[in-house]
N, C-alpha and C positions, 0 to 999 in steps of 0.2 A: 794279581797281574804281575808278571815278571818285570824286574827293573829294566832289563834290556829293551823290552817292548815299549815301556814308557819313553825311554830315550829315543827309540826309533820313531815313535809317533811325534815326539817333539821335533826331531830332525825333519820329518816330512812336512810338518806344519810350518816350520821356519822356512823351508825351501819353497813351499807354496806361497807363503806371505811375501817372499822375495819377489815373486812374479808381479806383485802389486807395486813394489817400490822401485826395483831396478837399481838400487844403490849398492848392492853386493854386501851390505852389512849383515842382513839376516842370513844370507847364504853362508857366510863365514861362521855364524853361530850354528847353522845346520851342520857344517863340517865338524864343529866341536862336539855336537850331540852325537854324530856318528862315531867319533873317537870314543865317546863315553859308552856307546853300545859295545864296542870292542873291549873296553876296559871292564864292562860288566860281565862279559864272558870269562875274562881272565881272573879278575880279582873278586868279583861278587861282593863288593863293598861300596855302599852308597857314597861315602865320604871320598873314597878314591875316585869314583866315577865323577863326582863333582869337581875334584881337582883336575882330572884329565880334561873334562869339558872346559874348564876355565883356561887352562894352559893352551889347549889346542885352539880355542877360539881367539885368544890373544895373539898367538903366533900367526894364525890365518889373517887376522885383522891387520897386524903390523907388517907381515911379510908378503902375503899373497895379494890382498885387496888392492894396495897401491899399484902394483904391477898390472893387475887386471884392469883397473880403472884407466891407467895410462894407455893401455892397449885399446880399450874401447873408445877412448876419446881421440885417438890418433887417426881416426878415419880420414880418408883422402877426399871426402865430400861426395860428389855425385858418382854413382856407379858407372863403370866403364861403358856398358851398353848405351846408357843415356848420353854420355859424353860423345860417343861415336856418331850420334845423330846430328850434332852441331855442324853447321856448314852444309848440310844436305839440302837438296831441293825438295819442295813440297807443292802439291796442287791444292788450291783453295776449293773446298767443297761447299761450305756455307759461308756467307758473308763474315769476314773477320773484322771486328771492330773492338773497341775498348773492353767490352764485357761479353763478347759472343764470338763464335766462329769455330769452324772445323777445317782441318786440312788432312790430306792423305799423304802420309809420310812412311816410306819404306813398306808400303802395302797395308798400313794400318791407319785407322782414322784416329786423329788426335784432336783434343780441344786446343784451340789456338787463340792467341791475342797478338796484336801488333807490337813491335819493339817501341815505336813512337806512338804514344797514346792517341794522337789525332789521326793517324793513318787508317784507312779503310781499304780492304781488299775484297774484290768481288769474286764469285765462283768462276773458276777457270783460270784465274791468275796464278802465275808461278811465283813462289816466294822461297826465301832461304831461311833455314832455322838458325837463329842467332844463338839461342841457348834453350835448355829445357828447364822449366820451373815446376818441379813436382811432376804432375801429369799434364802439364800445359806446354805446348811448343810456342815459344816467343819467336815471331817471324818478322822478316823485313822483305820488301820488294826487291826482286832481282833487277840489277841495273844493267 
């Protein structure tokens, strides 16, 4: 089996394993393995391939990984479409209580719970969306 193919298989395996961790460490090693594939075509020397793999991996880990992690962690939180629903009016479809309820919001049916845990809203009530918590609309009575 050609050496370049071994490096390519290693790169694909590392990139696939990265999908399980999400830490970007294995992805940087996969980049080093891809550099070794290129080195294998140019130099056809296993020692040179290993050195290229090591150098490329270290450079990616030190130079690229921190910037990518900062970019990934600098998310603004809730996506804009969900934020746009806050403050909108909704119609209670099924009784909204602490652990149950549904509302019609922007033409879609949403799971809902009251902003104040002790509040209960009956079908037909108009409520306002206070915020979106995952796939649940947290609502309060319109005053």
